[in-house]
All heavy atoms as an XYZ file, in Angstrom:
913
protein
N       0.849     -1.179      0.000
C       0.000      0.000      0.000
C       0.896      1.244      0.000
O       1.738      1.429      0.869
C      -0.904     -0.012      1.228
C      -1.736      1.228      1.364
S      -2.680      1.203      2.882
C      -4.291      1.312      2.218
N       0.685      2.115     -0.966
C       1.468      3.331     -1.095
C       0.780      4.448     -0.316
O      -0.425      4.644     -0.418
C       1.600      3.730     -2.585
C       2.334      5.043     -2.714
C       2.293      2.645     -3.361
N       1.561      5.156      0.478
C       1.029      6.289      1.232
C       1.572      7.569      0.635
O       2.685      7.609      0.132
C       1.394      6.182      2.700
C       0.785      4.957      3.345
C       0.663      5.129      4.808
C      -0.038      3.915      5.379
N      -0.930      4.231      6.403
N       0.770      8.629      0.699
C       1.140      9.911      0.104
C       1.368     10.944      1.185
O       0.531     11.122      2.067
C       0.029     10.410     -0.842
O      -0.225      9.406     -1.815
C       0.438     11.691     -1.522
N       2.496     11.630      1.096
C       2.796     12.719      2.006
C       2.938     14.012      1.223
O       3.449     14.025      0.106
N       2.467     15.095      1.788
C       2.545     16.405      1.152
C       3.210     17.358      2.135
O       2.890     17.358      3.324
C       1.137     16.927      0.775
C       1.222     18.302      0.151
C       0.437     15.964     -0.153
N       4.149     18.169      1.634
C       4.828     19.164      2.454
C       4.527     20.547      1.889
O       4.791     20.812      0.718
C       6.329     18.915      2.454
N       3.933     21.407      2.711
C       3.641     22.781      2.321
C       4.686     23.684      2.957
O       4.823     23.745      4.170
C       2.246     23.196      2.778
C       1.130     22.534      2.020
C      -0.084     22.304      2.625
C       1.288     22.148      0.708
C      -1.120     21.702      1.942
C       0.261     21.536      0.002
C      -0.945     21.315      0.625
N       5.413     24.413      2.120
C       6.511     25.250      2.614
C       6.012     26.598      3.097
O       4.852     26.958      2.909
C       7.531     25.461      1.503
O       6.945     26.228      0.473
N       6.911     27.346      3.693
C       6.586     28.677      4.193
C       6.758     29.738      3.125
O       7.256     29.486      2.041
N       6.353     30.949      3.479
C       6.474     32.065      2.546
C       5.313     33.029      2.655
O       5.037     33.771      1.730
N       4.617     32.978      3.776
C       3.526     33.930      3.990
C       2.290     33.618      3.170
O       2.012     32.469      2.829
N       1.562     34.675      2.848
C       0.277     34.517      2.167
C       0.465     33.998      0.744
O      -0.391     33.303      0.206
C      -0.540     35.830      2.209
C      -1.985     35.591      1.808
C       0.094     36.895      1.354
C      -2.746     34.725      2.771
N       1.608     34.314      0.116
C       1.865     33.784     -1.234
C       2.006     32.268     -1.191
O       1.499     31.567     -2.065
C       3.106     34.422     -1.835
C       2.860     35.845     -2.288
C       4.114     36.467     -2.786
N       4.869     36.840     -1.583
C       6.091     37.278     -1.584
N       6.750     37.370     -2.711
N       6.682     37.620     -0.468
N       2.670     31.772     -0.175
C       2.804     30.329     -0.025
C       1.446     29.692      0.247
O       1.139     28.629     -0.278
C       3.770     30.000      1.108
O       3.781     28.612      1.343
N       0.646     30.349      1.070
C      -0.687     29.816      1.375
C      -1.527     29.722      0.107
O      -2.243     28.733     -0.103
C      -1.376     30.694      2.414
N      -1.434     30.732     -0.752
C      -2.190     30.715     -2.003
C      -1.690     29.602     -2.928
O      -2.488     28.870     -3.529
C      -2.094     32.069     -2.689
N      -0.379     29.471     -3.037
C       0.192     28.417     -3.879
C      -0.189     27.036     -3.355
O      -0.607     26.166     -4.118
C       1.714     28.561     -3.947
C       2.378     27.485     -4.752
C       2.341     27.525     -6.133
C       3.023     26.432     -4.128
C       2.945     26.522     -6.890
C       3.625     25.431     -4.867
C       3.586     25.476     -6.255
N      -0.041     26.834     -2.057
C      -0.369     25.539     -1.445
C      -1.846     25.222     -1.604
O      -2.230     24.062     -1.766
C       0.026     25.533      0.021
S       1.808     25.640      0.271
N      -2.683     26.245     -1.562
C      -4.111     26.048     -1.772
C      -4.378     25.504     -3.176
O      -5.191     24.596     -3.358
C      -4.850     27.373     -1.565
O      -6.196     27.248     -1.900
N      -3.669     26.047     -4.171
C      -3.817     25.537     -5.538
C      -3.330     24.114     -5.681
O      -3.955     23.288     -6.356
N      -2.203     23.804     -5.044
C      -1.671     22.440     -5.092
C      -2.645     21.472     -4.418
O      -2.949     20.406     -4.957
C      -0.282     22.372     -4.420
C       0.172     20.930     -4.230
C       0.731     23.159     -5.230
N      -3.155     21.852     -3.255
C      -4.101     20.994     -2.539
C      -5.369     20.778     -3.357
O      -5.871     19.659     -3.454
C      -4.448     21.612     -1.182
C      -5.441     20.841     -0.331
C      -4.873     19.481      0.062
C      -5.809     21.641      0.911
N      -5.863     21.841     -3.985
C      -7.079     21.718     -4.806
C      -6.854     20.730     -5.945
O      -7.695     19.874     -6.209
C      -7.486     23.071     -5.354
C      -8.682     22.982     -6.284
C      -9.124     24.332     -6.707
N     -10.005     24.813     -5.670
C     -11.004     25.645     -5.882
N     -11.226     26.123     -7.067
N     -11.774     26.012     -4.904
N      -5.707     20.841     -6.608
C      -5.426     19.948     -7.730
C      -5.273     18.500     -7.257
O      -5.767     17.579     -7.910
C      -4.157     20.407     -8.440
C      -3.910     19.700     -9.725
C      -4.998     20.020    -10.719
N      -4.627     19.420    -11.984
C      -5.469     19.196    -12.938
N      -6.734     19.546    -12.808
N      -5.079     18.650    -14.047
N      -4.599     18.289     -6.151
C      -4.454     16.928     -5.629
C      -5.813     16.329     -5.285
O      -6.073     15.159     -5.574
C      -3.560     16.930     -4.392
C      -2.068     17.132     -4.626
C      -1.342     17.292     -3.298
C      -1.486     15.975     -5.418
N      -6.680     17.133     -4.675
C      -8.001     16.622     -4.302
C      -8.879     16.382     -5.531
O      -9.700     15.463     -5.538
C      -8.683     17.585     -3.329
C      -7.997     17.708     -1.959
C      -8.695     18.770     -1.116
C      -7.968     16.375     -1.242
N      -8.698     17.192     -6.587
C      -9.448     16.961     -7.824
C      -9.024     15.660     -8.483
O      -9.832     14.992     -9.130
C      -9.233     18.118     -8.806
C      -9.982     19.370     -8.451
C      -9.633     20.535     -9.361
O      -8.658     20.488    -10.115
N     -10.423     21.590     -9.277
N      -7.750     15.303     -8.326
C      -7.230     14.051     -8.892
C      -7.479     12.854     -7.973
O      -6.956     11.767     -8.218
C      -5.724     14.180     -9.153
C      -5.371     15.191    -10.201
C      -5.703     14.661    -11.561
C      -5.205     15.620    -12.627
N      -5.525     15.136    -13.952
N      -8.247     13.058     -6.902
C      -8.596     12.004     -5.938
C      -7.374     11.364     -5.281
O      -7.322     10.158     -5.052
C      -9.458     10.921     -6.586
C     -10.822     11.447     -6.970
O     -11.367     12.290     -6.224
O     -11.355     11.020     -8.017
N      -6.366     12.180     -4.974
C      -5.191     11.710     -4.249
C      -5.533     11.718     -2.766
O      -5.970     12.723     -2.225
C      -3.972     12.621     -4.525
C      -2.798     12.212     -3.664
C      -3.615     12.587     -5.993
N      -5.362     10.570     -2.117
C      -5.618     10.482     -0.684
C      -4.349     10.893      0.050
O      -3.295     10.289     -0.134
C      -6.007      9.068     -0.296
C      -6.364      8.925      1.164
C      -6.797      7.507      1.468
C      -7.142      7.349      2.916
N      -6.011      7.415      3.819
N      -4.446     11.957      0.839
C      -3.293     12.477      1.562
C      -3.211     11.807      2.923
O      -4.120     11.939      3.746
C      -3.396     14.003      1.712
C      -3.431     14.642      0.331
C      -2.243     14.545      2.532
C      -3.737     16.108      0.343
N      -2.117     11.054      3.136
C      -1.934     10.340      4.398
C      -1.132     11.143      5.408
O      -1.372     11.056      6.602
C      -1.228      9.004      4.141
C      -2.047      8.098      3.244
O      -3.221      7.857      3.590
O      -1.532      7.659      2.210
N      -0.143     11.883      4.911
C       0.730     12.677      5.788
C       0.774     14.107      5.274
O       0.846     14.340      4.071
C       2.151     12.110      5.813
C       2.214     10.677      6.263
C       2.356      9.649      5.343
C       2.120     10.359      7.605
C       2.408      8.335      5.754
C       2.170      9.048      8.028
C       2.309      8.033      7.096
O       2.360      6.737      7.510
N       0.767     15.053      6.200
C       0.813     16.463      5.829
C       1.799     17.180      6.739
O       1.708     17.087      7.963
C      -0.584     17.082      5.976
C      -0.762     18.521      5.556
C      -0.469     18.695      4.077
C      -2.174     18.974      5.854
N       2.754     17.865      6.131
C       3.738     18.637      6.883
C       3.656     20.082      6.415
O       3.691     20.352      5.216
C       5.141     18.078      6.615
O       6.104     18.897      7.231
N       3.528     21.004      7.362
C       3.320     22.411      7.006
C       4.275     23.306      7.790
O       4.553     23.051      8.954
C       1.902     22.851      7.325
S       0.653     21.861      6.543
N       4.726     24.373      7.142
C       5.568     25.367      7.780
C       5.031     26.741      7.402
O       4.700     26.985      6.252
C       7.034     25.234      7.302
C       7.896     26.333      7.879
C       7.590     23.877      7.658
N       4.931     27.621      8.375
C       4.611     29.030      8.182
C       3.395     29.240      7.282
O       2.311     28.823      7.623
C       5.849     29.756      7.659
O       5.635     31.144      7.645
N       3.571     29.881      6.124
C       2.443     30.206      5.253
C       1.702     28.977      4.755
O       0.485     28.999      4.577
N       2.423     27.891      4.515
C       1.766     26.653      4.104
C       0.883     26.093      5.198
O      -0.059     25.334      4.938
N       1.167     26.481      6.442
C       0.346     26.042      7.570
C      -1.059     26.612      7.532
O      -1.991     26.009      8.057
N      -1.221     27.800      6.912
C      -2.576     28.358      6.764
C      -3.459     27.372      6.016
O      -4.557     27.044      6.433
C      -2.558     29.675      5.984
C      -1.863     30.832      6.636
C      -1.056     31.675      5.899
C      -2.026     31.104      7.988
C      -0.419     32.746      6.474
C      -1.394     32.171      8.572
C      -0.593     33.003      7.820
O       0.031     34.060      8.389
N      -2.938     26.909      4.877
C      -3.711     25.994      4.041
C      -3.836     24.623      4.681
O      -4.922     24.042      4.721
C      -3.051     25.872      2.659
O      -2.974     27.170      2.066
C      -3.835     24.962      1.758
N      -2.727     24.105      5.189
C      -2.742     22.754      5.755
C      -3.646     22.618      6.959
O      -4.453     21.694      7.051
N      -3.537     23.558      7.890
C      -4.380     23.462      9.086
C      -5.838     23.769      8.770
O      -6.726     23.180      9.379
C      -3.895     24.409     10.196
O      -3.823     25.741      9.693
C      -2.550     23.983     10.717
N      -6.083     24.663      7.818
C      -7.472     24.932      7.424
C      -8.102     23.678      6.823
O      -9.248     23.344      7.115
C      -7.531     26.081      6.423
N      -7.334     22.968      6.001
C      -7.848     21.732      5.397
C      -8.117     20.667      6.454
O      -9.184     20.039      6.451
C      -6.875     21.208      4.346
C      -7.237     19.849      3.830
C      -8.394     19.665      3.082
C      -6.455     18.745      4.111
C      -8.741     18.405      2.614
C      -6.779     17.489      3.643
C      -7.930     17.320      2.903
O      -8.274     16.080      2.456
N      -7.159     20.453      7.354
C      -7.356     19.427      8.385
C      -8.506     19.785      9.323
O      -9.300     18.917      9.697
C      -6.074     19.220      9.183
C      -4.957     18.495      8.449
C      -3.737     18.374      9.332
C      -5.416     17.135      7.979
N      -8.607     21.065      9.680
C      -9.706     21.508     10.532
C     -11.038     21.248      9.849
O     -11.971     20.721     10.451
C      -9.545     22.991     10.865
C     -10.675     23.512     11.722
O     -10.880     22.958     12.829
O     -11.366     24.458     11.295
N     -11.120     21.608      8.583
C     -12.360     21.410      7.827
C     -12.688     19.924      7.710
O     -13.829     19.514      7.906
C     -12.217     22.023      6.438
C     -13.469     21.937      5.639
C     -13.811     20.981      4.725
C     -14.578     22.834      5.701
N     -15.046     21.227      4.224
C     -15.532     22.360      4.792
C     -14.833     23.976      6.422
C     -16.747     23.011      4.602
C     -16.035     24.619      6.220
C     -16.977     24.132      5.326
N     -11.677     19.129      7.419
C     -11.888     17.691      7.233
C     -12.401     17.030      8.516
O     -13.349     16.260      8.487
C     -10.578     17.052      6.788
C     -10.695     15.587      6.479
C      -9.373     15.056      5.956
C      -9.448     13.569      5.725
N      -8.219     13.026      5.182
N     -11.798     17.339      9.647
C     -12.194     16.687     10.890
C     -13.486     17.248     11.466
O     -14.195     16.557     12.184
C     -11.052     16.747     11.913
C      -9.985     15.753     11.563
C      -8.858     16.130     10.853
C     -10.127     14.410     11.896
C      -7.891     15.205     10.496
C      -9.168     13.479     11.555
C      -8.059     13.884     10.852
O      -7.117     12.962     10.499
N     -13.804     18.493     11.152
C     -15.099     19.028     11.593
C     -16.247     18.451     10.799
O     -17.389     18.460     11.245
C     -15.121     20.551     11.473
C     -14.340     21.256     12.542
C     -14.435     22.748     12.347
N     -13.523     23.441     13.202
C     -13.915     24.192     14.228
N     -15.184     24.348     14.470
N     -13.020     24.781     14.976
N     -15.967     17.979      9.583
C     -17.006     17.416      8.721
C     -16.947     15.900      8.663
O     -17.282     15.296      7.654
C     -16.894     18.003      7.308
C     -17.251     19.464      7.288
O     -18.250     19.857      7.855
N     -16.427     20.267      6.656
N     -16.517     15.291      9.725
C     -16.553     13.832      9.830
C     -15.610     13.117      8.893
O     -15.921     12.014      8.440
N     -14.470     13.720      8.579
C     -13.442     13.112      7.738
C     -13.956     12.747      6.343
O     -13.483     11.807      5.721
C     -12.839     11.882      8.408
C     -12.130     12.170      9.702
C     -11.474     10.916     10.234
C     -10.840     11.186     11.581
N     -10.200     10.006     12.124
N     -14.964     13.481      5.847
C     -15.458     13.231      4.492
C     -14.411     13.690      3.492
O     -13.812     14.738      3.649
C     -16.763     13.982      4.217
C     -17.971     13.409      4.899
C     -19.240     14.009      4.381
C     -19.226     15.520      4.512
N     -20.473     16.154      4.138
N     -14.207     12.900      2.464
C     -13.289     13.268      1.389
C     -13.979     13.047      0.049
O     -13.649     12.149     -0.710
C     -12.010     12.421      1.476
C     -10.797     13.239      1.846
O     -10.915     14.472      1.891
O      -9.734     12.652      2.073
N     -14.955     13.877     -0.254
C     -15.618     13.803     -1.547
C     -15.537     15.167     -2.231
O     -15.193     16.168     -1.620
C     -17.069     13.346     -1.397
C     -17.869     14.237     -0.458
O     -17.290     15.155      0.146
O     -19.076     14.008     -0.341
N     -15.836     15.211     -3.511
C     -15.688     16.447     -4.288
C     -16.577     17.571     -3.781
O     -16.190     18.734     -3.797
C     -15.949     16.173     -5.764
C     -14.838     15.377     -6.396
O     -13.710     15.387     -5.905
N     -15.136     14.668     -7.460
N     -17.779     17.248     -3.324
C     -18.690     18.277     -2.804
C     -18.122     18.924     -1.537
O     -18.155     20.147     -1.385
C     -20.054     17.658     -2.509
C     -21.081     18.669     -2.061
C     -22.421     18.005     -1.800
O     -22.873     17.233     -2.668
O     -23.002     18.261     -0.729
N     -17.565     18.108     -0.674
C     -16.952     18.626      0.544
C     -15.738     19.482      0.221
O     -15.514     20.515      0.851
C     -16.547     17.465      1.451
O     -15.830     17.931      2.563
N     -14.966     19.103     -0.793
C     -13.786     19.875     -1.183
C     -14.182     21.241     -1.729
O     -13.569     22.253     -1.384
C     -12.966     19.119     -2.224
C     -12.419     17.831     -1.717
N     -12.049     16.802     -2.546
C     -12.189     17.373     -0.464
C     -11.612     15.785     -1.836
N     -11.689     16.110     -0.561
N     -15.190     21.286     -2.581
C     -15.645     22.572     -3.128
C     -16.164     23.475     -2.014
O     -15.906     24.676     -2.005
C     -16.727     22.363     -4.190
C     -16.179     21.925     -5.517
C     -15.138     22.888     -6.067
O     -15.371     24.108     -6.078
O     -14.066     22.408     -6.474
N     -16.875     22.888     -1.072
C     -17.378     23.651      0.068
C     -16.208     24.212      0.892
O     -16.231     25.369      1.322
C     -18.263     22.751      0.933
C     -19.034     23.473      1.987
C     -19.945     22.526      2.753
O     -20.316     21.464      2.217
O     -20.270     22.847      3.906
N     -15.168     23.406      1.069
C     -13.985     23.857      1.803
C     -13.323     25.041      1.110
O     -13.026     26.057      1.733
C     -12.980     22.715      1.960
C     -11.602     23.184      2.320
C     -11.342     23.714      3.574
C     -10.566     23.106      1.403
C     -10.070     24.158      3.912
C      -9.293     23.549      1.731
C      -9.056     24.072      2.987
N     -13.075     24.929     -0.201
C     -12.391     26.007     -0.912
C     -13.245     27.265     -1.005
O     -12.721     28.381     -0.959
C     -11.926     25.538     -2.292
C     -10.723     24.639     -2.219
C     -10.828     23.296     -2.452
C      -9.488     25.159     -1.867
C      -9.726     22.464     -2.376
C      -8.374     24.349     -1.772
C      -8.494     22.997     -2.032
N     -14.555     27.120     -1.110
C     -15.428     28.299     -1.084
C     -15.363     28.984      0.277
O     -15.301     30.211      0.368
C     -16.868     27.920     -1.424
C     -17.029     27.569     -2.880
O     -16.248     28.021     -3.724
N     -18.030     26.768     -3.189
N     -15.378     28.189      1.339
C     -15.271     28.748      2.690
C     -13.924     29.439      2.879
O     -13.844     30.522      3.458
C     -15.451     27.635      3.720
C     -15.236     28.076      5.128
N     -16.150     28.842      5.803
C     -14.203     27.873      5.979
C     -15.689     29.096      7.015
N     -14.508     28.516      7.143
N     -12.855     28.825      2.378
C     -11.527     29.400      2.513
C     -11.430     30.724      1.751
O     -10.842     31.683      2.232
C     -10.489     28.404      1.996
C      -9.085     28.725      2.379
S      -8.061     27.310      1.971
C      -6.466     28.026      2.183
N     -12.036     30.784      0.562
C     -12.006     32.008     -0.232
C     -12.771     33.126      0.474
O     -12.337     34.276      0.504
C     -12.598     31.748     -1.607
C     -12.456     32.919     -2.550
C     -13.004     32.616     -3.936
N     -12.315     31.488     -4.548
C     -12.931     30.348     -4.893
N     -14.217     30.180     -4.678
N     -12.258     29.375     -5.455
N     -13.907     32.803      1.074
C     -14.701     33.813      1.781
C     -13.981     34.287      3.038
O     -14.088     35.448      3.416
C     -16.068     33.254      2.151
C     -16.967     33.043      0.962
C     -18.220     32.257      1.338
O     -18.361     31.785      2.458
N     -19.121     32.101      0.389
N     -13.235     33.419      3.682
C     -12.552     33.772      4.919
C     -11.214     34.465      4.679
O     -10.597     34.938      5.630
C     -12.314     32.516      5.760
O     -13.544     31.919      6.073
N     -10.757     34.524      3.443
C      -9.459     35.142      3.152
C      -9.489     36.645      3.376
O      -8.449     37.273      3.467
C      -9.032     34.847      1.721
N     -10.655     37.247      3.476
C     -10.760     38.677      3.732
C     -10.153     39.058      5.074
O      -9.804     40.217      5.294
N      -9.992     38.093      5.962
C      -9.347     38.354      7.248
C      -7.875     38.699      7.050
O      -7.326     39.527      7.746
C      -9.491     37.124      8.152
C      -8.700     37.212      9.416
C      -9.088     38.073     10.423
C      -7.558     36.459      9.592
C      -8.358     38.169     11.599
C      -6.822     36.549     10.755
C      -7.232     37.404     11.756
N      -7.242     38.064      6.070
C      -5.818     38.262      5.826
C      -5.583     39.432      4.875
O      -4.740     40.269      5.102
C      -5.193     36.969      5.265
C      -5.327     35.851      6.291
C      -3.736     37.183      4.901
C      -4.999     34.492      5.788
N      -6.317     39.484      3.794
C      -6.180     40.584      2.834
C      -7.579     41.042      2.444
O      -8.429     40.237      2.103
C      -5.381     40.161      1.618
S      -6.111     38.818      0.697
N      -7.814     42.325      2.485
C      -9.146     42.881      2.234
C      -9.327     43.127      0.748
O      -9.170     44.236      0.271
C      -9.321     44.179      3.023
C      -9.003     44.032      4.471
N      -9.807     43.344      5.332
C      -7.939     44.456      5.199
C      -9.274     43.356      6.544
N      -8.143     44.018      6.488
N      -9.631     42.081     -0.003
C      -9.739     42.229     -1.443
C     -11.077     42.845     -1.865
O     -11.186     43.369     -2.959
C      -9.531     40.887     -2.148
C     -10.537     39.843     -1.748
C     -11.714     39.690     -2.438
C     -10.288     39.017     -0.656
C     -12.634     38.731     -2.067
C     -11.198     38.063     -0.272
C     -12.372     37.921     -0.988
O     -13.284     36.985     -0.605
N     -12.103     42.777     -1.021
C     -13.398     43.360     -1.387
C     -13.406     44.869     -1.244
O     -13.942     45.571     -2.081
C     -14.516     42.772     -0.523
C     -14.769     41.327     -0.843
O     -14.529     40.890     -1.951
N     -15.231     40.574      0.130
N     -12.855     45.390     -0.153
C     -12.792     46.825      0.117
C     -11.352     47.173      0.489
O     -11.025     47.306      1.657
C     -13.726     47.184      1.269
C     -15.171     46.860      1.017
C     -15.981     47.205      2.247
C     -16.866     46.032      2.556
N     -17.430     46.046      3.857
N     -10.478     47.327     -0.507
C      -9.063     47.479     -0.172
C      -8.689     48.817      0.460
O      -7.738     48.883      1.211
C      -8.364     47.308     -1.525
C      -9.386     47.655     -2.532
C     -10.713     47.291     -1.933
N      -9.413     49.888      0.187
C      -8.958     51.197      0.645
C      -9.238     51.436      2.124
O      -8.339     51.792      2.889
C      -9.599     52.309     -0.191
C      -9.119     53.717      0.129
C      -7.624     53.824     -0.086
C      -9.841     54.731     -0.712
N     -10.478     51.249      2.561
C     -10.844     51.589      3.934
C     -10.073     50.772      4.979
O      -9.484     51.343      5.893
C     -12.349     51.452      4.137
C     -12.797     51.852      5.504
C     -12.714     53.172      5.922
C     -13.268     50.904      6.393
C     -13.113     53.545      7.192
C     -13.663     51.266      7.665
C     -13.590     52.590      8.069
N     -10.024     49.445      4.884
C      -9.240     48.697      5.881
C      -7.753     49.026      5.821
O      -7.066     48.987      6.838
C      -9.485     47.237      5.518
C     -10.763     47.237      4.777
C     -10.793     48.535      4.037
N      -7.246     49.368      4.648
C      -5.823     49.703      4.535
C      -5.519     50.968      5.323
O      -4.475     51.065      5.973
C      -5.429     49.876      3.071
N      -6.421     51.937      5.284
C      -6.226     53.172      6.043
C      -6.239     52.874      7.539
O      -5.399     53.372      8.292
C      -7.291     54.220      5.664
C      -7.070     54.673      4.224
C      -7.259     55.413      6.605
C      -8.180     55.527      3.669
N      -7.185     52.047      7.978
C      -7.253     51.680      9.399
C      -6.005     50.904      9.830
O      -5.468     51.133     10.910
C      -8.505     50.860      9.672
C      -9.830     51.618      9.591
C     -10.991     50.666      9.828
C      -9.863     52.752     10.580
N      -5.545     49.985      8.975
C      -4.328     49.231      9.294
C      -3.128     50.162      9.410
O      -2.298     50.019     10.312
C      -4.054     48.166      8.225
C      -5.050     47.028      8.264
O      -5.787     46.919      9.263
O      -5.095     46.261      7.292
N      -3.022     51.123      8.486
C      -1.925     52.088      8.525
C      -1.953     52.900      9.821
O      -0.929     53.079     10.481
C      -1.998     53.015      7.317
C      -1.045     54.176      7.400
C       0.298     53.988      7.166
C      -1.505     55.438      7.739
C       1.188     55.051      7.257
C      -0.636     56.501      7.836
C       0.720     56.314      7.585
N      -3.137     53.356     10.203
C      -3.256     54.140     11.433
C      -2.904     53.307     12.666
O      -2.212     53.782     13.568
C      -4.659     54.717     11.568
C      -5.008     55.840     10.585
C      -6.484     56.228     10.722
C      -4.119     57.042     10.811
N      -3.357     52.064     12.697
C      -3.069     51.197     13.837
C      -1.567     50.926     13.947
O      -0.988     51.003     15.039
C      -3.837     49.881     13.704
N      -0.926     50.623     12.836
C       0.516     50.352     12.864
C       1.286     51.604     13.261
O       2.245     51.537     14.043
C       0.979     49.807     11.498
C       0.435     48.394     11.305
C       2.495     49.819     11.380
C       0.653     47.825      9.938
N       0.865     52.768     12.754
C       1.523     54.020     13.102
C       1.409     54.304     14.593
O       2.387     54.703     15.236
C       0.929     55.188     12.286
O       1.057     54.876     10.897
C       1.632     56.484     12.583
N       0.232     54.088     15.159
C       0.046     54.315     16.587
C       0.891     53.358     17.434
O       1.457     53.756     18.450
C      -1.432     54.198     16.957
C      -2.318     55.337     16.456
C      -3.779     55.028     16.736
C      -1.911     56.645     17.092
N       0.996     52.128     17.009
C       1.822     51.159     17.734
C       3.290     51.575     17.691
O       4.000     51.531     18.707
C       1.628     49.733     17.169
C       2.695     48.778     17.687
C       0.247     49.220     17.506
N       3.750     51.990     16.510
C       5.148     52.422     16.385
C       5.421     53.640     17.257
O       6.441     53.713     17.956
C       5.492     52.698     14.910
C       5.546     51.382     14.143
C       6.821     53.449     14.782
C       5.676     51.535     12.643
N       4.511     54.600     17.244
C       4.690     55.790     18.075
C       4.679     55.441     19.558
O       5.477     55.960     20.334
C       3.610     56.824     17.768
C       3.721     57.517     16.410
C       2.507     58.400     16.168
C       5.000     58.324     16.326
N       3.784     54.556     19.951
C       3.692     54.136     21.345
C       4.992     53.475     21.795
O       5.546     53.812     22.846
C       2.502     53.187     21.519
C       2.353     52.669     22.917
C       1.829     53.470     23.914
C       2.742     51.380     23.230
C       1.689     52.991     25.208
C       2.611     50.889     24.525
C       2.080     51.704     25.517
N       5.485     52.552     20.977
C       6.695     51.813     21.345
C       7.935     52.702     21.276
O       8.841     52.575     22.099
C       6.854     50.567     20.437
C       8.196     49.905     20.615
C       5.737     49.581     20.717
N       7.967     53.621     20.329
C       9.160     54.450     20.140
C       9.260     55.593     21.135
O      10.365     55.968     21.529
C       9.181     55.021     18.726
O       9.250     53.984     17.792
N       8.128     56.177     21.528
C       8.179     57.378     22.354
C       7.585     57.201     23.750
O       8.197     57.569     24.738
C       7.464     58.540     21.638
C       8.127     58.920     20.363
C       7.530     58.639     19.145
C       9.357     59.542     20.370
C       8.148     58.992     17.965
C       9.990     59.899     19.187
C       9.378     59.624     17.979
N       6.403     56.639     23.828
C       5.724     56.578     25.112
C       6.360     55.565     26.060
O       6.563     55.858     27.238
C       4.235     56.272     24.915
C       3.344     56.487     26.122
C       3.464     57.920     26.623
C       1.916     56.178     25.789
N       6.690     54.391     25.581
C       7.293     53.370     26.439
C       8.645     53.829     26.986
O       8.894     53.719     28.198
C       7.398     52.012     25.704
C       8.232     51.018     26.493
C       6.008     51.452     25.441
N       9.556     54.378     26.151
C      10.813     54.877     26.729
C      10.597     56.016     27.729
O      11.302     56.095     28.739
C      11.607     55.365     25.511
C      11.056     54.603     24.375
C       9.617     54.397     24.689
N       9.627     56.887     27.461
C       9.361     57.987     28.395
C       8.861     57.447     29.728
O       9.264     57.922     30.796
C       8.343     58.953     27.795
N       8.007     56.451     29.701
C       7.506     55.859     30.941
C       8.626     55.139     31.687
O       8.693     55.188     32.914
C       6.348     54.911     30.648
C       5.052     55.576     30.167
C       4.033     54.517     29.773
C       4.488     56.495     31.230
N       9.497     54.474     30.960
C      10.641     53.816     31.598
C      11.577     54.838     32.226
O      12.110     54.625     33.309
C      11.395     52.949     30.581
C      10.669     51.652     30.297
O       9.873     51.200     31.104
N      10.963     51.081     29.138
N      11.814     55.938     31.548
C      12.676     56.997     32.074
C      12.087     57.577     33.352
O      12.804     57.810     34.316
C      12.855     58.090     31.018
C      13.745     59.190     31.480
C      15.088     59.194     31.545
C      13.304     60.455     31.991
N      15.550     60.371     32.036
C      14.466     61.165     32.326
C      12.062     61.044     32.185
C      14.409     62.443     32.838
C      12.014     62.322     32.691
C      13.175     63.015     33.020
N      10.759     57.774     33.368
C      10.109     58.303     34.565
C      10.217     57.319     35.736
O      10.376     57.713     36.873
C       8.645     58.620     34.280
C       8.389     59.882     33.429
C       6.911     59.981     33.100
C       8.857     61.112     34.160
N      10.134     56.039     35.420
C      10.222     55.033     36.476
C      11.613     55.015     37.110
O      11.738     54.828     38.329
C       9.886     53.658     35.927
N      12.647     55.216     36.318
C      14.003     55.220     36.835
C      14.347     56.511     37.582
O      15.172     56.528     38.464
C      15.029     54.969     35.725
C      15.034     53.549     35.269
C      14.777     53.251     33.943
C      15.290     52.519     36.142
C      14.777     51.939     33.506
C      15.289     51.203     35.714
C      15.032     50.915     34.399
N      13.718     57.603     37.164
C      14.043     58.891     37.823
C      13.190     59.034     39.036
O      13.430     59.287     40.088
C      13.807     60.046     36.890
O      12.447     60.137     36.565
């Protein structure tokens, strides 16, 4: 009996997108995945697939796969706001700017006050 192992490499969201395409193609070809190894960005896809598979009673049919990829596509807005790119980008910029200012100026000032 031949067992199949798949390794998803790291690389952030680009790796997750690539691994998602590889996983989709393997599942379309009815490849049964016995072992899965994931690192960093590939872990997004790998853990999402395993979570989906075990929450749905370990079903491995084409209908379940399409449902998984549709769910994954709808949930990708959490990582990148492709539907409304401008408004969340402005909020993200403001949040990151405030964090940088807090860490760069306020935290050292509070530490200086504590020592003096």
